[in-house]
A tleap script that builds the chain and sets N, CA, C and O, in Angstrom:
source leaprc.protein.ff14SB
mol = sequence {
  NMET LYS ILE PHE ILE LYS PHE VAL VAL VAL
  LEU TYR LEU PHE LEU PRO MET ILE SER SER
  ALA SER PHE GLU THR ALA MET GLN TYR TYR
  GLU LYS GLY GLU PHE GLU GLN ALA TYR ASN
  ASP PHE ILE ALA LEU ALA LYS ILE GLY HIE
  SER GLN SER GLN PHE ASN LEU ALA VAL MET
  TYR TYR HIE GLY GLN HIE VAL LYS LYS ASN
  ILE ILE GLU ALA TYR ALA TRP SER GLN LEU
  ALA LYS ASN ASN PRO ASP VAL GLU LYS THR
  THR GLU LYS ALA ILE LEU ILE ILE GLN LYS
  LYS HIE ASN GLN GLU LEU MET MET HIE ARG
  TYR ALA PHE LYS CSER
}
set mol.1.N position { 0.717 -1.233 0.093 }
set mol.1.CA position { -0.261 0.033 0.093 }
set mol.1.C position { 0.628 1.044 0.107 }
set mol.1.O position { 0.428 2.130 -0.436 }
set mol.2.N position { 1.709 0.711 0.765 }
set mol.2.CA position { 2.876 2.407 0.658 }
set mol.2.C position { 3.460 2.460 -0.396 }
set mol.2.O position { 3.762 3.559 -0.863 }
set mol.3.N position { 3.786 1.228 -1.076 }
set mol.3.CA position { 4.045 1.908 -2.604 }
set mol.3.C position { 3.373 2.549 -3.370 }
set mol.3.O position { 3.705 3.446 -4.145 }
set mol.4.N position { 2.120 1.963 -3.107 }
set mol.4.CA position { 1.074 2.565 -4.074 }
set mol.4.C position { 1.226 4.270 -4.280 }
set mol.4.O position { 1.655 5.052 -5.129 }
set mol.5.N position { 0.419 4.319 -2.582 }
set mol.5.CA position { 0.814 6.168 -1.930 }
set mol.5.C position { 2.072 6.839 -2.967 }
set mol.5.O position { 2.101 7.724 -3.822 }
set mol.6.N position { 2.924 6.023 -2.455 }
set mol.6.CA position { 4.338 6.875 -3.162 }
set mol.6.C position { 4.225 7.402 -4.532 }
set mol.6.O position { 4.482 8.539 -4.928 }
set mol.7.N position { 3.596 5.897 -5.501 }
set mol.7.CA position { 3.545 5.612 -6.752 }
set mol.7.C position { 2.390 7.269 -6.973 }
set mol.7.O position { 2.545 8.186 -7.780 }
set mol.8.N position { 1.502 7.121 -6.101 }
set mol.8.CA position { 0.397 8.346 -6.663 }
set mol.8.C position { 1.149 9.686 -6.217 }
set mol.8.O position { 0.776 10.629 -6.915 }
set mol.9.N position { 1.787 9.925 -5.574 }
set mol.9.CA position { 2.508 11.046 -4.737 }
set mol.9.C position { 3.198 11.712 -6.292 }
set mol.9.O position { 2.770 12.613 -7.014 }
set mol.10.N position { 4.732 10.620 -6.445 }
set mol.10.CA position { 4.790 11.100 -7.384 }
set mol.10.C position { 4.370 11.620 -8.985 }
set mol.10.O position { 4.816 12.486 -9.738 }
set mol.11.N position { 3.355 10.685 -9.064 }
set mol.11.CA position { 2.488 10.709 -10.470 }
set mol.11.C position { 1.924 12.094 -10.505 }
set mol.11.O position { 1.940 12.838 -11.485 }
set mol.12.N position { 1.421 12.359 -9.319 }
set mol.12.CA position { 0.712 14.060 -8.958 }
set mol.12.C position { 1.574 14.835 -9.357 }
set mol.12.O position { 1.260 15.800 -10.054 }
set mol.13.N position { 2.820 14.591 -9.011 }
set mol.13.CA position { 3.825 15.679 -8.834 }
set mol.13.C position { 4.443 16.130 -10.240 }
set mol.13.O position { 4.729 17.261 -10.633 }
set mol.14.N position { 4.554 14.939 -10.845 }
set mol.14.CA position { 5.394 15.015 -12.413 }
set mol.14.C position { 4.118 15.018 -13.179 }
set mol.14.O position { 4.551 14.661 -14.274 }
set mol.15.N position { 2.974 15.161 -13.327 }
set mol.15.CA position { 1.690 15.048 -14.384 }
set mol.15.C position { 1.974 16.384 -14.877 }
set mol.15.O position { 2.126 16.568 -16.085 }
set mol.16.N position { 2.064 17.417 -13.961 }
set mol.16.CA position { 2.178 18.463 -14.894 }
set mol.16.C position { 3.098 19.405 -15.441 }
set mol.16.O position { 2.778 20.388 -16.109 }
set mol.17.N position { 4.441 19.005 -15.077 }
set mol.17.CA position { 5.074 18.639 -16.023 }
set mol.17.C position { 5.358 18.032 -17.129 }
set mol.17.O position { 5.970 18.543 -18.067 }
set mol.18.N position { 4.819 16.616 -17.066 }
set mol.18.CA position { 4.637 15.750 -17.880 }
set mol.18.C position { 3.656 16.705 -19.087 }
set mol.18.O position { 4.176 16.690 -20.203 }
set mol.19.N position { 2.512 17.403 -19.010 }
set mol.19.CA position { 1.555 17.720 -19.631 }
set mol.19.C position { 2.491 19.540 -20.461 }
set mol.19.O position { 2.396 20.159 -21.521 }
set mol.20.N position { 2.980 19.627 -19.665 }
set mol.20.CA position { 3.908 21.036 -19.855 }
set mol.20.C position { 4.724 20.676 -20.777 }
set mol.20.O position { 4.688 21.582 -21.610 }
set mol.21.N position { 5.751 19.531 -21.261 }
set mol.21.CA position { 6.167 19.514 -22.271 }
set mol.21.C position { 5.588 19.366 -23.422 }
set mol.21.O position { 5.730 20.185 -24.330 }
set mol.22.N position { 4.750 18.129 -23.531 }
set mol.22.CA position { 3.918 17.751 -23.885 }
set mol.22.C position { 3.030 19.027 -24.618 }
set mol.22.O position { 2.420 18.670 -25.626 }
set mol.23.N position { 2.927 20.046 -24.347 }
set mol.23.CA position { 2.339 21.349 -24.804 }
set mol.23.C position { 3.319 22.086 -25.220 }
set mol.23.O position { 3.096 23.008 -26.004 }
set mol.24.N position { 4.484 21.828 -24.799 }
set mol.24.CA position { 5.169 23.260 -25.452 }
set mol.24.C position { 6.114 22.312 -26.866 }
set mol.24.O position { 6.854 22.754 -27.744 }
set mol.25.N position { 5.654 20.849 -26.548 }
set mol.25.CA position { 5.869 20.487 -28.048 }
set mol.25.C position { 4.890 20.243 -29.122 }
set mol.25.O position { 4.986 19.772 -30.256 }
set mol.26.N position { 3.721 20.803 -28.274 }
set mol.26.CA position { 2.685 21.036 -29.475 }
set mol.26.C position { 3.092 22.663 -30.052 }
set mol.26.O position { 2.728 23.277 -31.054 }
set mol.27.N position { 3.916 22.983 -29.036 }
set mol.27.CA position { 3.737 24.902 -29.779 }
set mol.27.C position { 4.693 24.886 -30.689 }
set mol.27.O position { 4.810 25.765 -31.543 }
set mol.28.N position { 5.588 23.708 -30.559 }
set mol.28.CA position { 6.680 23.898 -31.284 }
set mol.28.C position { 6.585 23.740 -32.741 }
set mol.28.O position { 7.111 24.294 -33.706 }
set mol.29.N position { 5.668 22.718 -32.557 }
set mol.29.CA position { 5.079 22.023 -33.966 }
set mol.29.C position { 4.086 22.737 -35.210 }
set mol.29.O position { 3.902 22.484 -36.400 }
set mol.30.N position { 3.479 23.930 -34.091 }
set mol.30.CA position { 2.636 24.635 -34.628 }
set mol.30.C position { 3.472 25.984 -34.943 }
set mol.30.O position { 2.934 26.848 -35.635 }
set mol.31.N position { 4.444 26.125 -34.573 }
set mol.31.CA position { 5.187 26.966 -34.970 }
set mol.31.C position { 5.776 27.023 -35.880 }
set mol.31.O position { 6.174 28.088 -36.352 }
set mol.32.N position { 6.079 25.442 -36.574 }
set mol.32.CA position { 7.267 25.053 -37.657 }
set mol.32.C position { 6.048 24.849 -38.837 }
set mol.32.O position { 6.354 24.858 -40.030 }
set mol.33.N position { 4.676 24.669 -38.401 }
set mol.33.CA position { 3.794 24.728 -39.496 }
set mol.33.C position { 3.590 23.175 -39.501 }
set mol.33.O position { 2.979 22.608 -40.407 }
set mol.34.N position { 4.244 22.400 -38.227 }
set mol.34.CA position { 3.806 21.360 -38.313 }
set mol.34.C position { 2.356 20.610 -37.689 }
set mol.34.O position { 2.376 19.702 -36.859 }
set mol.35.N position { 0.983 21.271 -38.350 }
set mol.35.CA position { -0.269 21.297 -37.772 }
set mol.35.C position { -0.511 19.695 -37.150 }
set mol.35.O position { -0.579 19.337 -35.974 }
set mol.36.N position { -0.600 18.976 -38.273 }
set mol.36.CA position { -1.218 17.569 -38.325 }
set mol.36.C position { -0.369 17.145 -36.245 }
set mol.36.O position { -1.128 16.969 -35.292 }
set mol.37.N position { 1.178 17.091 -36.102 }
set mol.37.CA position { 1.151 16.981 -35.492 }
set mol.37.C position { 0.797 17.766 -33.789 }
set mol.37.O position { 0.507 17.166 -32.754 }
set mol.38.N position { 0.931 19.083 -33.972 }
set mol.38.CA position { 0.230 19.938 -33.056 }
set mol.38.C position { -1.065 19.391 -32.832 }
set mol.38.O position { -1.281 19.001 -31.684 }
set mol.39.N position { -2.004 19.272 -33.701 }
set mol.39.CA position { -3.136 18.744 -33.334 }
set mol.39.C position { -3.161 17.959 -32.758 }
set mol.39.O position { -3.897 18.104 -31.782 }
set mol.40.N position { -2.425 16.564 -32.875 }
set mol.40.CA position { -2.579 15.583 -32.349 }
set mol.40.C position { -2.144 15.633 -30.670 }
set mol.40.O position { -2.458 14.642 -30.011 }
set mol.41.N position { -1.485 16.677 -30.022 }
set mol.41.CA position { -0.817 17.095 -29.405 }
set mol.41.C position { -2.044 17.257 -28.453 }
set mol.41.O position { -2.455 16.413 -27.657 }
set mol.42.N position { -2.680 18.821 -28.746 }
set mol.42.CA position { -3.276 19.541 -28.508 }
set mol.42.C position { -4.324 18.892 -28.392 }
set mol.42.O position { -5.067 19.374 -27.538 }
set mol.43.N position { -4.745 17.908 -28.937 }
set mol.43.CA position { -6.638 17.523 -28.949 }
set mol.43.C position { -6.226 16.205 -27.773 }
set mol.43.O position { -7.220 15.541 -27.477 }
set mol.44.N position { -4.668 15.667 -26.950 }
set mol.44.CA position { -5.055 14.759 -26.246 }
set mol.44.C position { -5.415 15.661 -24.995 }
set mol.44.O position { -6.299 15.416 -24.175 }
set mol.45.N position { -4.316 17.064 -25.008 }
set mol.45.CA position { -4.483 17.462 -23.907 }
set mol.45.C position { -5.612 17.993 -23.484 }
set mol.45.O position { -6.053 17.945 -22.336 }
set mol.46.N position { -6.132 18.554 -24.503 }
set mol.46.CA position { -7.420 19.364 -24.483 }
set mol.46.C position { -8.466 18.178 -23.774 }
set mol.46.O position { -9.338 18.411 -22.937 }
set mol.47.N position { -8.222 17.265 -24.179 }
set mol.47.CA position { -9.553 16.168 -23.351 }
set mol.47.C position { -9.162 16.228 -22.125 }
set mol.47.O position { -9.996 15.689 -21.398 }
set mol.48.N position { -8.465 16.551 -21.680 }
set mol.48.CA position { -8.171 16.152 -20.181 }
set mol.48.C position { -7.918 17.412 -19.504 }
set mol.48.O position { -7.121 17.503 -18.570 }
set mol.49.N position { -8.667 18.496 -20.022 }
set mol.49.CA position { -8.850 19.900 -19.632 }
set mol.49.C position { -8.186 21.560 -19.719 }
set mol.49.O position { -8.480 22.677 -19.294 }
set mol.50.N position { -6.869 20.769 -20.743 }
set mol.50.CA position { -5.733 21.807 -20.817 }
set mol.50.C position { -5.956 23.079 -21.372 }
set mol.50.O position { -5.471 23.512 -22.417 }
set mol.51.N position { -6.727 23.650 -20.597 }
set mol.51.CA position { -7.151 24.887 -21.550 }
set mol.51.C position { -6.369 25.729 -22.648 }
set mol.51.O position { -7.091 26.249 -23.499 }
set mol.52.N position { -5.198 25.911 -22.741 }
set mol.52.CA position { -4.536 26.548 -23.694 }
set mol.52.C position { -4.592 25.589 -24.722 }
set mol.52.O position { -4.661 25.966 -25.892 }
set mol.53.N position { -4.573 24.476 -24.448 }
set mol.53.CA position { -4.875 23.691 -25.593 }
set mol.53.C position { -6.039 23.644 -26.620 }
set mol.53.O position { -5.901 23.641 -27.843 }
set mol.54.N position { -7.395 23.602 -25.822 }
set mol.54.CA position { -8.423 23.964 -25.855 }
set mol.54.C position { -8.239 25.403 -26.938 }
set mol.54.O position { -8.274 25.247 -28.159 }
set mol.55.N position { -8.161 25.951 -26.687 }
set mol.55.CA position { -7.836 27.775 -26.975 }
set mol.55.C position { -7.138 27.083 -28.031 }
set mol.55.O position { -8.058 26.781 -28.790 }
set mol.56.N position { -6.029 26.631 -28.559 }
set mol.56.CA position { -5.140 26.638 -29.579 }
set mol.56.C position { -6.249 25.651 -30.762 }
set mol.56.O position { -6.433 26.000 -31.928 }
set mol.57.N position { -6.869 24.412 -30.130 }
set mol.57.CA position { -7.639 24.221 -31.432 }
set mol.57.C position { -8.983 24.677 -32.347 }
set mol.57.O position { -9.525 24.335 -33.398 }
set mol.58.N position { -9.215 25.899 -31.025 }
set mol.58.CA position { -10.502 26.808 -31.509 }
set mol.58.C position { -9.493 27.160 -32.656 }
set mol.58.O position { -9.793 26.794 -33.793 }
set mol.59.N position { -8.381 27.808 -32.463 }
set mol.59.CA position { -7.672 29.119 -33.344 }
set mol.59.C position { -7.426 27.787 -34.410 }
set mol.59.O position { -7.616 28.136 -35.576 }
set mol.60.N position { -7.124 26.642 -34.295 }
set mol.60.CA position { -6.615 25.865 -35.705 }
set mol.60.C position { -7.820 25.481 -36.666 }
set mol.60.O position { -7.663 25.250 -37.865 }
set mol.61.N position { -9.358 25.428 -35.834 }
set mol.61.CA position { -10.315 25.176 -36.716 }
set mol.61.C position { -11.099 26.150 -37.096 }
set mol.61.O position { -12.034 25.793 -37.813 }
set mol.62.N position { -11.002 27.603 -36.777 }
set mol.62.CA position { -10.850 28.644 -37.432 }
set mol.62.C position { -10.020 29.090 -38.353 }
set mol.62.O position { -10.408 29.861 -39.230 }
set mol.63.N position { -9.093 28.770 -38.290 }
set mol.63.CA position { -8.330 28.923 -39.640 }
set mol.63.C position { -8.161 27.539 -40.561 }
set mol.63.O position { -7.633 27.449 -41.669 }
set mol.64.N position { -8.676 26.659 -39.885 }
set mol.64.CA position { -8.190 25.683 -40.762 }
set mol.64.C position { -7.197 24.746 -40.955 }
set mol.64.O position { -7.243 23.903 -41.851 }
set mol.65.N position { -6.038 24.888 -39.919 }
set mol.65.CA position { -5.087 23.963 -40.037 }
set mol.65.C position { -5.173 22.908 -40.029 }
set mol.65.O position { -6.088 22.668 -39.241 }
set mol.66.N position { -4.848 22.135 -40.363 }
set mol.66.CA position { -4.806 20.374 -40.527 }
set mol.66.C position { -6.447 19.832 -40.350 }
set mol.66.O position { -6.651 18.618 -40.367 }
set mol.67.N position { -7.380 20.613 -40.213 }
set mol.67.CA position { -8.179 20.454 -39.697 }
set mol.67.C position { -9.615 20.976 -40.830 }
set mol.67.O position { -9.080 22.084 -40.868 }
set mol.68.N position { -10.369 21.083 -41.366 }
set mol.68.CA position { -11.589 21.661 -41.908 }
set mol.68.C position { -11.537 22.639 -41.302 }
set mol.68.O position { -11.257 22.551 -40.107 }
set mol.69.N position { -11.779 23.897 -41.879 }
set mol.69.CA position { -12.162 24.872 -41.303 }
set mol.69.C position { -13.837 24.897 -40.683 }
set mol.69.O position { -14.923 24.705 -41.230 }
set mol.70.N position { -13.454 25.208 -39.377 }
set mol.70.CA position { -15.164 25.031 -39.089 }
set mol.70.C position { -15.601 25.990 -37.582 }
set mol.70.O position { -15.314 25.720 -36.416 }
set mol.71.N position { -16.246 26.960 -38.029 }
set mol.71.CA position { -16.274 27.561 -36.943 }
set mol.71.C position { -17.136 27.588 -35.688 }
set mol.71.O position { -17.027 28.315 -34.700 }
set mol.72.N position { -18.174 26.459 -36.002 }
set mol.72.CA position { -18.916 25.697 -34.893 }
set mol.72.C position { -18.080 25.268 -33.932 }
set mol.72.O position { -18.209 25.707 -32.789 }
set mol.73.N position { -17.001 24.256 -34.275 }
set mol.73.CA position { -15.771 23.858 -33.454 }
set mol.73.C position { -15.053 24.547 -32.976 }
set mol.73.O position { -14.545 24.233 -31.899 }
set mol.74.N position { -14.758 25.698 -33.580 }
set mol.74.CA position { -13.828 27.041 -33.093 }
set mol.74.C position { -14.574 26.950 -31.856 }
set mol.74.O position { -14.329 26.219 -30.896 }
set mol.75.N position { -15.484 27.755 -31.993 }
set mol.75.CA position { -16.233 28.264 -31.033 }
set mol.75.C position { -16.842 27.358 -29.626 }
set mol.75.O position { -17.092 27.694 -28.469 }
set mol.76.N position { -16.897 26.564 -30.086 }
set mol.76.CA position { -17.298 25.368 -28.847 }
set mol.76.C position { -15.671 25.306 -28.152 }
set mol.76.O position { -15.592 25.613 -26.962 }
set mol.77.N position { -14.296 24.884 -28.939 }
set mol.77.CA position { -13.132 24.995 -28.001 }
set mol.77.C position { -13.218 26.215 -27.347 }
set mol.77.O position { -13.145 26.317 -26.122 }
set mol.78.N position { -13.425 27.474 -28.380 }
set mol.78.CA position { -13.086 29.112 -27.013 }
set mol.78.C position { -13.937 28.751 -26.331 }
set mol.78.O position { -13.438 28.957 -25.224 }
set mol.79.N position { -15.165 28.234 -26.108 }
set mol.79.CA position { -15.989 28.370 -25.044 }
set mol.79.C position { -15.717 27.397 -23.701 }
set mol.79.O position { -15.988 27.724 -22.546 }
set mol.80.N position { -15.115 26.119 -24.124 }
set mol.80.CA position { -14.558 25.584 -23.201 }
set mol.80.C position { -12.900 26.216 -22.640 }
set mol.80.O position { -12.567 26.222 -21.455 }
set mol.81.N position { -12.164 26.633 -23.601 }
set mol.81.CA position { -11.310 27.176 -23.066 }
set mol.81.C position { -11.108 28.641 -21.769 }
set mol.81.O position { -10.232 29.063 -21.014 }
set mol.82.N position { -12.492 28.972 -22.143 }
set mol.82.CA position { -12.837 30.490 -21.394 }
set mol.82.C position { -13.205 30.588 -20.107 }
set mol.82.O position { -13.832 31.487 -19.546 }
set mol.83.N position { -12.715 29.483 -19.645 }
set mol.83.CA position { -12.808 28.648 -17.807 }
set mol.83.C position { -11.625 28.847 -17.081 }
set mol.83.O position { -11.331 28.613 -15.909 }
set mol.84.N position { -10.773 29.512 -18.385 }
set mol.84.CA position { -9.202 29.147 -16.928 }
set mol.84.C position { -8.916 31.061 -17.190 }
set mol.84.O position { -8.837 31.833 -18.145 }
set mol.85.N position { -8.857 31.111 -16.032 }
set mol.85.CA position { -8.133 32.649 -16.094 }
set mol.85.C position { -6.693 33.242 -16.511 }
set mol.85.O position { -6.307 34.405 -16.392 }
set mol.86.N position { -5.948 32.036 -17.075 }
set mol.86.CA position { -4.948 31.931 -17.580 }
set mol.86.C position { -5.272 32.714 -19.029 }
set mol.86.O position { -4.713 33.778 -19.290 }
set mol.87.N position { -6.242 32.077 -19.957 }
set mol.87.CA position { -6.182 32.520 -21.551 }
set mol.87.C position { -8.149 32.763 -21.405 }
set mol.87.O position { -9.046 32.313 -22.118 }
set mol.88.N position { -8.218 33.899 -19.830 }
set mol.88.CA position { -10.093 34.256 -20.543 }
set mol.88.C position { -9.869 34.808 -21.289 }
set mol.88.O position { -10.088 34.506 -22.462 }
set mol.89.N position { -9.130 36.254 -20.734 }
set mol.89.CA position { -9.336 37.723 -21.682 }
set mol.89.C position { -8.945 37.316 -23.090 }
set mol.89.O position { -9.649 37.903 -23.912 }
set mol.90.N position { -7.947 36.406 -23.701 }
set mol.90.CA position { -7.774 35.883 -25.128 }
set mol.90.C position { -8.678 35.290 -25.411 }
set mol.90.O position { -8.952 35.506 -26.591 }
set mol.91.N position { -9.451 34.503 -24.877 }
set mol.91.CA position { -10.427 33.488 -25.387 }
set mol.91.C position { -11.823 34.606 -25.387 }
set mol.91.O position { -12.655 34.516 -26.289 }
set mol.92.N position { -11.948 35.531 -24.400 }
set mol.92.CA position { -13.087 36.018 -24.653 }
set mol.92.C position { -13.210 37.099 -25.729 }
set mol.92.O position { -14.204 37.452 -26.364 }
set mol.93.N position { -11.991 37.518 -25.770 }
set mol.93.CA position { -11.576 38.584 -27.590 }
set mol.93.C position { -12.122 37.637 -28.735 }
set mol.93.O position { -13.056 37.883 -29.499 }
set mol.94.N position { -11.409 36.603 -28.691 }
set mol.94.CA position { -11.664 35.500 -29.745 }
set mol.94.C position { -12.988 34.878 -29.947 }
set mol.94.O position { -13.373 34.429 -31.027 }
set mol.95.N position { -13.919 34.878 -28.430 }
set mol.95.CA position { -15.483 34.468 -28.752 }
set mol.95.C position { -16.112 35.417 -29.450 }
set mol.95.O position { -16.913 35.151 -30.346 }
set mol.96.N position { -15.719 36.900 -29.001 }
set mol.96.CA position { -16.297 38.016 -29.643 }
set mol.96.C position { -15.977 38.104 -31.026 }
set mol.96.O position { -17.035 38.537 -31.482 }
set mol.97.N position { -15.322 37.992 -31.836 }
set mol.97.CA position { -14.945 38.203 -32.866 }
set mol.97.C position { -15.428 37.067 -33.825 }
set mol.97.O position { -16.097 37.342 -34.821 }
set mol.98.N position { -15.026 35.598 -33.462 }
set mol.98.CA position { -16.163 34.740 -34.024 }
set mol.98.C position { -17.525 35.115 -33.905 }
set mol.98.O position { -18.188 34.749 -34.875 }
set mol.99.N position { -18.256 35.820 -32.896 }
set mol.99.CA position { -19.804 35.899 -32.679 }
set mol.99.C position { -19.903 36.982 -33.733 }
set mol.99.O position { -20.772 36.821 -34.590 }
set mol.100.N position { -19.139 38.063 -33.796 }
set mol.100.CA position { -19.350 38.876 -34.659 }
set mol.100.C position { -19.057 39.195 -36.169 }
set mol.100.O position { -19.291 40.228 -36.797 }
set mol.101.N position { -18.470 37.996 -36.581 }
set mol.101.CA position { -18.523 37.771 -37.736 }
set mol.101.C position { -18.922 36.164 -38.376 }
set mol.101.O position { -19.235 35.825 -39.517 }
set mol.102.N position { -18.808 35.609 -37.491 }
set mol.102.CA position { -19.811 34.417 -37.808 }
set mol.102.C position { -21.470 34.450 -37.224 }
set mol.102.O position { -22.108 33.483 -37.641 }
set mol.103.N position { -22.125 35.232 -36.489 }
set mol.103.CA position { -23.032 35.182 -36.305 }
set mol.103.C position { -24.441 34.756 -36.671 }
set mol.103.O position { -25.316 34.520 -35.838 }
set mol.104.N position { -24.600 34.669 -38.098 }
set mol.104.CA position { -25.521 34.361 -38.881 }
set mol.104.C position { -25.099 32.155 -38.474 }
set mol.104.O position { -25.724 31.354 -37.778 }
set mol.105.N position { -23.979 32.005 -39.215 }
set mol.105.CA position { -23.526 30.935 -39.244 }
set mol.105.C position { -23.437 30.111 -37.749 }
set mol.105.O position { -23.255 28.894 -37.790 }
set mol.106.N position { -23.559 30.741 -36.531 }
set mol.106.CA position { -23.790 29.962 -35.171 }
set mol.106.C position { -25.429 30.072 -34.704 }
set mol.106.O position { -25.954 29.301 -33.901 }
set mol.107.N position { -26.041 31.081 -35.313 }
set mol.107.CA position { -27.880 31.101 -34.888 }
set mol.107.C position { -28.198 30.085 -35.808 }
set mol.107.O position { -29.170 29.428 -35.437 }
set mol.108.N position { -27.496 29.575 -37.360 }
set mol.108.CA position { -28.302 28.725 -37.751 }
set mol.108.C position { -28.111 27.360 -37.411 }
set mol.108.O position { -28.939 26.489 -37.677 }
set mol.109.N position { -26.380 27.034 -36.470 }
set mol.109.CA position { -26.698 26.163 -35.873 }
set mol.109.C position { -27.171 25.885 -34.776 }
set mol.109.O position { -27.534 24.743 -34.493 }
set mol.110.N position { -27.248 26.942 -33.928 }
set mol.110.CA position { -28.388 26.861 -32.661 }
set mol.110.C position { -29.509 26.322 -33.220 }
set mol.110.O position { -30.016 25.470 -32.490 }
set mol.111.N position { -30.086 26.510 -34.259 }
set mol.111.CA position { -31.372 26.695 -34.480 }
set mol.111.C position { -31.818 24.878 -35.116 }
set mol.111.O position { -32.914 24.319 -35.058 }
set mol.112.N position { -30.542 24.368 -35.664 }
set mol.112.CA position { -31.078 23.606 -36.438 }
set mol.112.C position { -30.468 22.286 -34.766 }
set mol.112.O position { -30.782 21.096 -34.755 }
set mol.113.N position { -29.762 22.856 -33.807 }
set mol.113.CA position { -29.606 21.554 -32.788 }
set mol.113.C position { -30.811 21.847 -31.767 }
set mol.113.O position { -31.099 21.053 -30.871 }
set mol.114.N position { -31.530 23.132 -31.995 }
set mol.114.CA position { -32.573 22.696 -30.987 }
set mol.114.C position { -33.608 21.725 -31.885 }
set mol.114.O position { -34.088 20.675 -31.458 }
set mol.115.N position { -33.792 22.148 -32.883 }
set mol.115.CA position { -34.703 21.352 -33.993 }
set mol.115.C position { -35.119 19.610 -33.603 }
set mol.115.O position { -35.800 18.948 -34.387 }
savepdb mol mol.pdb
quit
């Protein structure tokens, strides 16, 4: 039992460093234009709640980088990311831009979703 507790404590201490390293790697891929690798890292991190990765997925969907351009996906990922104070202001600005430029498309999607 003590070994298990030690393992959990070590895992808890080093997990942020592992995800940070993966985020750094994803950013390096993104900056080099290697969008497929960046997307794969961002999506893995985003699924466990990493808000900076969620925001970067929103950007990738907005611009169609490795994925088909999809304003709805961009908006959804930006909504998920906005719950973190580290990216909240940037995300709120992105959401406003998406809403302003693509309001009709978002409204059509909302209407179709409710039907």
